[in-house]
C-alpha positions as CSV (number, residue, x, y, z in Angstrom):
1,M,-56.9,34.7,-28.9
2,T,-59.7,32.1,-30.4
3,R,-58.0,28.9,-31.3
4,P,-60.5,26.3,-33.7
5,H,-62.3,24.3,-30.8
6,D,-63.1,27.6,-29.1
7,L,-65.9,27.8,-32.6
8,S,-69.0,26.2,-33.0
9,L,-68.5,23.6,-35.5
10,A,-71.4,25.6,-37.7
11,A,-68.5,28.2,-37.4
12,Q,-65.5,25.6,-37.9
13,V,-67.8,24.6,-41.0
14,E,-67.8,28.1,-42.5
15,A,-64.1,28.9,-42.2
16,L,-63.2,25.3,-44.0
17,R,-65.2,27.4,-46.9
18,A,-63.9,30.6,-46.4
19,G,-60.2,28.5,-46.6
20,T,-59.2,30.7,-43.1
21,L,-58.8,27.0,-41.5
22,S,-57.7,24.1,-44.1
23,P,-58.8,20.0,-43.1
24,V,-55.2,19.8,-42.6
25,D,-54.8,22.1,-40.3
26,L,-57.5,21.5,-38.1
27,T,-57.2,18.3,-38.2
28,E,-53.7,18.7,-36.3
29,H,-55.2,20.9,-34.0
30,Y,-57.1,18.4,-33.0
31,L,-54.6,15.5,-32.5
32,R,-52.1,17.4,-30.5
33,R,-55.4,18.4,-27.6
34,I,-56.2,14.6,-28.4
35,A,-52.9,13.1,-27.5
36,R,-52.8,15.7,-24.2
37,S,-56.0,14.2,-22.9
38,A,-55.6,10.8,-22.9
39,D,-56.7,10.3,-18.5
40,L,-60.0,11.1,-19.9
41,G,-60.3,8.0,-21.1
42,A,-63.0,9.5,-24.7
43,F,-61.1,7.0,-27.1
44,A,-60.4,3.2,-27.8
45,E,-58.6,4.1,-30.9
46,V,-56.7,7.2,-31.9
47,T,-55.6,6.0,-36.2
48,P,-53.3,10.2,-37.0
49,D,-51.1,8.5,-40.0
50,A,-54.8,7.4,-40.8
51,A,-56.1,10.8,-40.3
52,R,-53.2,13.5,-41.8
53,R,-53.1,11.3,-44.7
54,R,-57.7,11.6,-45.1
55,A,-56.8,15.3,-44.6
56,A,-54.5,15.9,-46.8
57,E,-56.3,14.3,-49.6
58,L,-59.4,16.4,-49.5
59,G,-57.9,19.1,-50.6
60,D,-58.5,22.4,-51.3
61,T,-63.3,21.9,-52.5
62,P,-65.4,21.4,-49.9
63,R,-67.9,18.5,-50.9
64,G,-70.4,17.5,-48.1
65,P,-72.2,18.6,-45.8
66,L,-69.0,18.4,-43.6
67,W,-66.0,18.6,-45.6
68,G,-62.3,18.6,-43.2
69,I,-63.9,17.8,-40.1
70,P,-62.9,15.7,-37.9
71,L,-65.2,13.1,-36.7
72,A,-64.7,9.6,-35.0
73,D,-67.0,6.6,-34.9
74,K,-68.1,5.0,-32.0
75,D,-66.7,2.1,-31.3
76,L,-69.6,-0.2,-32.6
77,V,-69.4,1.3,-35.8
78,A,-66.8,-1.3,-37.3
79,R,-64.3,0.3,-40.2
80,A,-62.4,-1.1,-42.1
81,G,-58.1,-1.5,-40.9
82,V,-59.1,0.2,-38.0
83,P,-59.6,-1.7,-34.6
84,T,-63.1,-2.3,-33.7
85,R,-63.5,-3.7,-30.3
86,Y,-67.4,-3.1,-29.6
87,G,-65.6,-2.6,-26.2
88,S,-64.9,-5.5,-25.2
89,R,-62.6,-8.0,-24.3
90,S,-64.1,-10.8,-27.4
91,R,-63.4,-8.8,-29.6
92,A,-59.5,-7.2,-29.0
93,H,-58.4,-8.1,-31.6
94,L,-60.6,-8.2,-33.7
95,V,-59.4,-5.5,-37.2
96,P,-62.7,-5.3,-39.9
97,T,-62.1,-6.1,-43.4
98,A,-65.0,-3.9,-44.4
99,S,-66.2,-1.1,-42.9
100,D,-70.0,-0.3,-41.9
101,P,-72.5,1.4,-44.0
102,L,-72.3,4.6,-41.2
103,A,-69.0,4.4,-41.7
104,E,-68.6,4.7,-45.4
105,A,-71.6,7.3,-45.3
106,I,-69.9,9.7,-42.9
107,D,-66.4,9.5,-44.9
108,A,-69.0,10.9,-48.0
109,A,-70.0,13.1,-46.5
110,G,-66.9,14.6,-46.0
111,A,-65.7,14.2,-42.4
112,V,-61.5,13.2,-41.2
113,N,-61.8,10.0,-39.3
114,V,-59.5,10.1,-36.1
115,G,-60.6,6.6,-34.1
116,K,-63.0,5.4,-32.5
117,T,-64.6,6.8,-28.9
118,S,-65.3,4.9,-26.2
119,T,-68.4,2.8,-25.6
120,S,-69.6,-0.2,-23.0
121,E,-69.2,-2.9,-23.4
122,F,-71.4,-3.6,-26.4
123,G,-73.2,-0.4,-25.9
124,L,-75.3,-2.2,-23.2
125,T,-74.9,-0.1,-20.5
126,G,-76.0,3.9,-19.7
127,F,-71.9,4.2,-17.8
128,T,-68.4,4.0,-19.4
129,E,-66.2,1.5,-17.9
130,P,-65.5,-1.6,-19.8
131,L,-63.0,-3.6,-18.3
132,I,-60.6,-3.6,-22.3
133,H,-58.7,0.2,-21.4
134,A,-59.8,2.8,-19.4
135,P,-63.2,4.4,-18.2
136,A,-64.5,7.3,-19.6
137,R,-64.0,9.8,-17.2
138,D,-66.4,14.0,-16.4
139,P,-64.7,16.3,-18.4
140,W,-65.7,18.1,-14.9
141,R,-64.5,16.4,-12.7
142,L,-62.0,13.8,-13.3
143,S,-63.0,11.1,-10.6
144,A,-66.9,10.7,-11.8
145,G,-68.3,8.8,-14.8
146,A,-69.4,10.1,-17.8
147,G,-72.4,8.0,-18.3
148,G,-73.3,5.8,-21.4
149,S,-72.7,4.3,-24.1
150,S,-72.1,7.0,-25.7
151,G,-70.0,7.8,-22.9
152,G,-67.1,8.9,-24.6
153,A,-68.4,10.3,-28.0
154,A,-69.8,12.8,-24.6
155,V,-66.6,13.4,-23.2
156,V,-64.9,14.3,-26.6
157,V,-67.2,17.3,-27.0
158,A,-67.3,18.4,-23.4
159,A,-64.0,18.6,-23.7
160,G,-63.2,19.9,-26.9
161,L,-61.7,17.1,-28.3
162,L,-63.5,16.8,-31.5
163,P,-66.3,19.5,-32.8
164,A,-69.5,17.4,-32.4
165,A,-69.4,13.3,-32.8
166,V,-72.0,11.2,-33.6
167,G,-73.7,8.5,-30.7
168,S,-76.9,5.6,-31.2
169,D,-78.9,5.1,-29.3
170,G,-80.5,2.0,-27.7
171,G,-82.0,2.8,-24.3
172,G,-80.5,6.4,-23.8
173,S,-77.0,5.9,-25.0
174,I,-76.7,9.4,-26.7
175,R,-78.8,11.3,-23.8
176,I,-77.6,9.6,-20.9
177,P,-74.0,10.4,-21.1
178,S,-74.6,13.8,-23.2
179,A,-76.9,15.0,-19.6
180,T,-74.1,14.1,-17.6
181,V,-71.3,16.5,-18.9
182,G,-73.1,18.3,-19.8
183,V,-73.2,19.0,-23.7
184,V,-76.8,18.9,-26.4
185,G,-77.3,15.1,-26.8
186,L,-80.3,14.5,-29.5
187,K,-81.8,10.8,-30.2
188,P,-84.2,11.3,-33.4
189,S,-87.4,9.5,-34.7
190,R,-87.6,6.4,-35.1
191,G,-87.0,6.4,-38.6
192,R,-86.0,9.8,-39.2
193,L,-82.4,8.5,-40.2
194,P,-81.9,6.8,-43.2
195,I,-78.6,4.4,-41.8
196,G,-79.3,3.9,-37.7
197,S,-82.5,4.6,-38.0
198,G,-84.3,2.1,-35.6
199,F,-85.7,-0.3,-38.3
200,D,-82.3,-2.0,-38.4
201,S,-83.4,-4.5,-35.4
202,P,-87.4,-5.8,-34.2
203,D,-87.3,-3.9,-31.6
204,G,-86.9,-0.7,-33.4
205,L,-84.8,0.9,-30.2
206,S,-81.5,1.9,-31.6
207,V,-81.4,4.7,-33.4
208,T,-78.2,7.5,-34.2
209,G,-78.0,10.4,-33.5
210,P,-75.8,14.4,-32.7
211,I,-74.1,14.8,-29.9
212,A,-73.0,18.4,-30.0
213,R,-72.2,22.0,-27.8
214,T,-74.9,23.9,-29.0
215,V,-78.2,22.9,-30.0
216,E,-77.0,25.1,-33.6
217,D,-74.5,22.5,-33.3
218,A,-76.5,19.3,-33.2
219,A,-78.9,20.2,-36.0
220,V,-76.2,21.1,-37.7
221,L,-75.2,17.4,-37.8
222,L,-77.7,16.4,-37.3
223,D,-79.2,17.5,-41.1
224,A,-75.8,16.2,-42.1
225,L,-76.5,12.4,-41.2
226,V,-81.1,13.2,-42.8
227,G,-78.3,13.6,-45.9
228,L,-76.2,10.7,-46.2
229,A,-78.1,8.0,-47.7
230,P,-81.6,8.0,-49.6
231,F,-84.2,6.6,-47.6
232,A,-85.5,2.6,-47.6
233,Y,-87.8,2.1,-46.2
234,A,-90.8,3.7,-43.9
235,T,-89.2,6.6,-42.5
236,A,-90.3,9.7,-40.0
237,A,-92.2,12.9,-41.8
238,P,-90.0,15.1,-43.4
239,G,-89.1,18.3,-42.0
240,H,-89.8,21.8,-43.5
241,G,-86.0,23.0,-44.1
242,P,-83.3,22.4,-42.4
243,F,-83.6,21.8,-38.9
244,V,-80.7,24.0,-38.3
245,D,-83.1,26.4,-39.8
246,A,-85.7,25.3,-36.5
247,A,-83.0,26.3,-34.1
248,R,-82.5,29.7,-35.5
249,R,-85.9,29.5,-34.7
250,D,-87.6,32.1,-31.8
251,P,-91.2,29.3,-31.7
252,E,-94.3,31.4,-29.6
253,G,-97.1,29.2,-27.7
254,L,-97.1,26.4,-27.8
255,R,-97.9,23.1,-25.5
256,V,-95.5,22.6,-23.3
257,G,-96.4,19.1,-21.1
258,I,-94.3,19.4,-17.5
259,T,-93.7,15.6,-15.9
260,T,-91.5,14.6,-13.3
261,V,-93.5,10.8,-13.5
262,S,-91.2,8.1,-14.8
263,P,-92.4,4.3,-16.2
264,W,-89.5,2.5,-13.7
265,D,-91.6,5.0,-10.3
266,D,-93.2,1.6,-9.3
267,D,-90.7,-0.6,-9.8
268,E,-87.5,1.2,-9.0
269,D,-86.5,3.4,-6.2
270,I,-86.8,6.6,-8.1
271,R,-85.6,9.3,-6.5
272,L,-84.6,12.3,-8.5
273,D,-82.3,15.0,-7.1
274,A,-81.9,18.3,-5.8
275,D,-80.6,19.9,-8.4
276,A,-82.4,18.2,-11.2
277,R,-85.7,18.9,-9.8
278,A,-84.7,22.7,-9.8
279,A,-83.3,22.2,-13.9
280,F,-86.6,21.2,-14.0
281,E,-88.0,23.8,-12.4
282,T,-85.7,26.0,-14.4
283,A,-86.7,24.6,-17.2
284,A,-90.2,25.1,-16.4
285,A,-90.6,29.1,-15.6
286,W,-88.7,29.9,-18.5
287,L,-91.1,28.1,-20.7
288,S,-93.4,30.0,-19.2
289,D,-91.9,33.2,-19.5
290,A,-91.7,32.9,-23.0
291,G,-95.2,32.5,-23.2
292,H,-96.0,29.0,-23.8
293,E,-98.8,26.9,-22.1
294,V,-97.1,24.8,-20.1
295,T,-99.1,23.1,-18.0
296,D,-98.9,19.0,-16.3
297,A,-98.4,16.3,-18.5
298,A,-100.9,14.4,-16.1
299,W,-98.9,10.7,-17.8
300,H,-99.4,8.3,-15.7
301,P,-97.6,5.1,-17.5
302,F,-97.8,1.2,-16.3
303,G,-96.7,-1.9,-16.9
304,Y,-93.8,-0.6,-18.7
305,A,-90.5,-2.3,-16.6
306,S,-91.2,-5.8,-17.5
307,L,-91.5,-5.7,-21.4
308,F,-88.1,-3.3,-21.3
309,R,-86.3,-5.9,-19.8
310,V,-87.3,-8.5,-22.5
311,L,-86.7,-6.6,-25.2
312,W,-82.7,-5.4,-23.3
313,R,-82.4,-8.9,-22.7
314,A,-83.3,-9.8,-26.3
315,S,-81.1,-7.3,-28.0
316,A,-78.0,-9.2,-25.7
317,A,-78.9,-12.4,-27.0
318,R,-77.9,-11.6,-30.7
319,I,-74.8,-10.5,-29.9
320,P,-72.2,-13.2,-31.1
321,V,-69.9,-14.8,-28.7
322,S,-69.9,-17.8,-27.8
323,E,-70.7,-19.7,-24.8
324,D,-66.7,-21.0,-24.8
325,D,-66.0,-16.9,-25.4
326,M,-68.3,-15.6,-21.9
327,T,-65.7,-15.1,-19.8
328,L,-63.9,-13.3,-21.9
329,V,-67.6,-10.1,-21.5
330,E,-67.7,-9.4,-18.2
331,P,-70.0,-10.1,-16.2
332,L,-73.1,-8.3,-17.2
333,T,-72.8,-9.1,-20.5
334,A,-73.0,-12.5,-20.0
335,W,-76.2,-12.1,-17.7
336,L,-77.8,-10.1,-20.6
337,I,-77.1,-12.4,-22.9
338,R,-77.8,-16.1,-21.4
339,E,-81.2,-14.1,-20.2
340,G,-81.9,-13.0,-23.6
341,R,-81.2,-16.4,-25.1
342,G,-83.9,-18.3,-22.1
343,L,-86.4,-16.2,-22.8
344,S,-89.0,-18.3,-25.7
345,S,-90.5,-16.7,-28.1
346,L,-93.5,-16.1,-27.2
347,D,-92.1,-14.6,-24.1
348,L,-90.6,-12.1,-27.4
349,L,-93.8,-12.4,-29.6
350,D,-95.1,-10.5,-25.9
351,G,-93.0,-8.8,-25.3
352,L,-92.7,-6.8,-28.6
353,T,-96.9,-6.9,-28.7
354,S,-96.5,-4.7,-25.1
355,A,-94.3,-2.8,-26.4
356,R,-95.4,-1.2,-29.7
357,A,-99.3,-1.5,-27.2
358,F,-96.8,1.0,-25.1
359,E,-95.5,2.7,-27.8
360,R,-99.1,3.7,-29.5
361,R,-100.4,5.1,-25.6
362,T,-97.6,7.0,-25.3
363,V,-98.0,8.4,-28.6
364,S,-101.2,9.3,-27.4
365,D,-101.0,10.6,-23.9
366,F,-98.7,13.3,-25.6
367,A,-100.2,13.8,-29.1
368,R,-102.1,17.5,-27.0
369,F,-98.0,19.0,-26.2
370,D,-95.9,19.8,-28.6
371,V,-92.7,18.9,-26.5
372,V,-92.9,17.1,-23.1
373,L,-90.8,18.7,-20.3
374,T,-88.4,15.4,-18.3
375,P,-86.2,15.8,-16.2
376,A,-82.6,14.3,-17.8
377,L,-81.0,12.2,-15.3
378,A,-82.8,11.5,-11.8
379,Q,-79.0,11.8,-10.3
380,P,-75.7,13.3,-10.1
381,P,-72.8,11.7,-12.0
382,Q,-71.7,8.6,-9.8
383,P,-68.2,7.9,-9.2
384,V,-66.1,5.9,-11.2
385,G,-66.7,2.1,-10.8
386,S,-69.2,2.1,-8.5
387,Y,-71.2,0.0,-10.7
388,A,-68.5,-2.5,-9.9
389,G,-68.4,-5.6,-7.0
390,H,-72.6,-5.3,-7.0
391,S,-75.4,-8.3,-9.1
392,P,-75.9,-7.6,-12.8
393,E,-79.4,-7.6,-11.0
394,R,-78.8,-4.5,-8.9
395,T,-76.2,-3.5,-11.9
396,F,-79.3,-2.8,-14.0
397,A,-81.4,-1.7,-11.3
398,M,-79.0,0.7,-10.4
399,Q,-78.8,2.1,-13.6
400,V,-82.7,2.6,-14.1
401,E,-82.4,4.8,-10.3
402,Y,-80.0,7.0,-12.6
403,A,-81.5,7.9,-16.0
404,P,-85.1,6.8,-15.4
405,Y,-86.3,9.1,-18.4
406,S,-84.3,7.9,-20.9
407,S,-85.3,4.4,-22.2
408,F,-89.3,4.7,-22.8
409,V,-88.2,6.9,-25.4
410,N,-86.9,4.7,-27.7
411,V,-89.9,2.5,-27.0
412,A,-92.1,5.1,-28.2
413,G,-89.7,6.1,-31.5
414,L,-90.6,10.2,-30.0
415,P,-87.4,12.2,-30.5
416,A,-86.0,13.4,-27.2
417,L,-83.0,16.6,-26.2
418,T,-81.6,17.0,-23.3
419,L,-80.5,20.0,-22.8
420,P,-77.7,22.0,-19.3
421,V,-79.8,24.7,-18.3
422,T,-78.0,25.5,-14.7
423,E,-75.1,24.7,-12.4
424,D,-75.0,22.9,-9.6
425,A,-73.5,23.7,-6.3
426,T,-69.7,23.4,-8.0
427,G,-70.3,24.8,-11.3
428,H,-71.0,21.0,-12.7
429,P,-74.0,21.4,-15.7
430,V,-76.8,20.2,-14.8
431,S,-79.9,18.8,-17.7
432,I,-83.0,18.5,-18.7
433,Q,-84.7,16.5,-21.2
434,L,-87.3,17.6,-24.2
435,V,-89.5,14.8,-25.9
436,G,-91.7,15.1,-29.4
437,R,-94.1,13.9,-31.2
438,P,-93.2,11.9,-33.8
439,G,-91.2,13.5,-36.0
440,G,-90.9,16.4,-34.0
441,E,-86.9,16.4,-34.2
442,A,-87.9,20.8,-35.1
443,A,-89.3,21.4,-32.4
444,L,-87.2,20.0,-29.8
445,L,-84.8,22.3,-31.6
446,A,-86.3,25.1,-31.3
447,V,-88.0,25.2,-28.1
448,A,-84.2,24.0,-26.8
449,A,-82.6,27.0,-28.8
450,Q,-85.3,29.5,-27.2
451,L,-84.0,27.9,-23.2
452,E,-80.1,27.8,-24.3
453,H,-80.6,31.8,-25.4
454,R,-81.8,32.0,-21.7
455,R,-79.7,30.0,-20.2
456,G,-77.3,31.5,-21.7
457,A,-73.1,30.8,-22.7
458,L,-72.4,28.1,-19.3
459,P,-69.1,27.8,-18.4
460,H,-66.2,25.0,-19.8
461,P,-65.2,22.3,-18.3
462,P,-60.6,22.5,-16.8
463,T,-59.9,20.6,-19.4
464,W,-60.8,22.5,-22.3
465,Y,-57.8,25.1,-21.6
466,A,-55.8,22.9,-21.7
């Protein structure tokens, strides 16, 4: 018997419009699944009563691209009347009186909010194990963490607790957890979306994007996000038609660059795991078999580590935590905030200037390719607690060693997508990353869908069948 969560997001949208599912029934289905899955640590807050009221208020007339679809906010998005803790004990009792534009826009698209997905403290780390609540766990291997910072969002998708999720990505925060738990994560181009565009902060790193089980579903959610509000500033070039059309297209004769080089190679101990290398080589072979021109990207980045450290410290410096309240945040957060606030204006300007130079070089280096293939992660999912007990400097380095291919995409402002393509010896999915040109989400989706078709259906984690 097919259950609602066995359907794709696209199929659930169609079923709602056809009347074979109702917003109330679909919301109740997911609330029951969420209630049985507390051990996954996917949610920072669940709001069943508000979700039921919202579903009932939607009535029977479809309106908005996400009408009747249950979704959740990442716990970095303020929602009026709902505890919004930012993954931090320093915000343990915060209940906003106003919602962020992203929450309001997703509501306007017709979605049903069921609560808050868990995140690392202020979204600063690539693992989701905040001290304020239980860690987000990999549904395939409960002893392992789910990655971060959109760890809860990736878990709800992988475990079938919601049909899709909206995450944010400032250094890999959509792609790292998506690759960790074996779902599709898409970081759009800087400026692609009207809300969470990357133009909201001086460093331009963080963007909003979809997490889904299939490439088509990621495209469906991207189309909905692109249409949330009028553009108010410079944006990426518009795509040709809905992005879901690209996910349904079979591309031919593209130029694909491949590389296992990361911009951290000269500064950290980056070692590519055998399973990650096998997934990368498998995807490269499949793309060659499909008739694409697959060649070495011959990429030689330099000077990246120092500029990113400046940008990441500067982003932490803006977190509104006073020195008196520093004991309420985690050691890594406190270190990043203090380091960031210790930067001089010249340090910051030099970092931003170096970042823009890196962006220009990377865009130029990748310009001869339609897409560039890299590994998604360098290591397998790490056990819960792996990052605890180390110095802040070592914790930062460990995250780089786990995911060295993520943050450079944010600095360059490029779109990127992670996709599971193979399995390890235990059956756990292993992912690759595709990086596109500026505004090149359509090509990414088309190539990813082609790989997905070649791969075939992957099994679900055990938690799916609960």
